[in-house]
N, C-alpha and C positions, 0 to 999 in steps of 0.2 A: 267764722262770721256767724252760722246757721246755727252751731253747735251753740255757741256764747248767747244767739239769740235765744232758744231755747231751753240753756238753761236758766234765766230771766222768767220767760213764761212763766217754768214747771215751778220756779222759786215763788213766784208773784200767785200762783196758781192754789199752789199749797196749803192744807188747811192747818187753822188757827192749833196755839197748843191744847191738847184736853181739858187743861183748869179751862181755860175760854169759852171749850165748847159745850160745858155743864151748866156757864152763867148763861139767864137768859135776862134778858133787856127790863128792867123795870118798869120802864116807862115808855112809850111813845117817845117823848124826847129824847131818851138817851140810844133807843132804836137812829132815831133819827142822826144823832152825831155819831154812832156806830159805820151807821151809812155812809156816811159823807167821809170818815174816816177809810175806809175803804176805797171811795172812789179818789179819793187824795194818793193812799198808797198805791194804788193800778195808773195813775195818770204818771207818775214818777217813775214807777216799772216799762211807762209806755215811751216818757220821754228818757229815761237809759237807754231803751233801745234804738231809739232814733238816734240819737245821739251817737253811740254808737256807731249806726249803719253813716250816718253821713261822714262821719271820721274815717273811716273805710272806704267810703266811696270819694272824698278827696284825696286819701294816698293813691288811689289809683289813677284817677284822673290826675296826681303829678306826675306817676312815674309815667302815665301815657305820654303827658307831654311833652317831658325829660328826651322820649325816646322820639320822636316827632322831631326837636329844634334839634338834637345831636345824634347823625345819621351815624352808626355802627362804622369803627375805623376801616380805612379800605384792609384787606390781608395782605399782612407779610410775604414778599415772595421766599422763597425759598431756596437758596445757592447751595447747591451742587457741586464742591471742589471738584476739580480733571482727575483724574487719576498719570 
């Protein structure tokens, strides 16, 4: 769970390809659009992490509930034959 989260964060924080880094936005509107795009991408990564965490939490809660509802079966007695 933690490794998955760290991987997504690392990918989200990764630098853009070299060609895109060398290009300077031509004007303020282009800078605004690029800022909005980065914001959308960051939000999508965050939502992905949150969704994965919710899924894993729900899985764990389901396991706990199943364990509480059905207690483990009683141990089977060991019968040793007489010699």
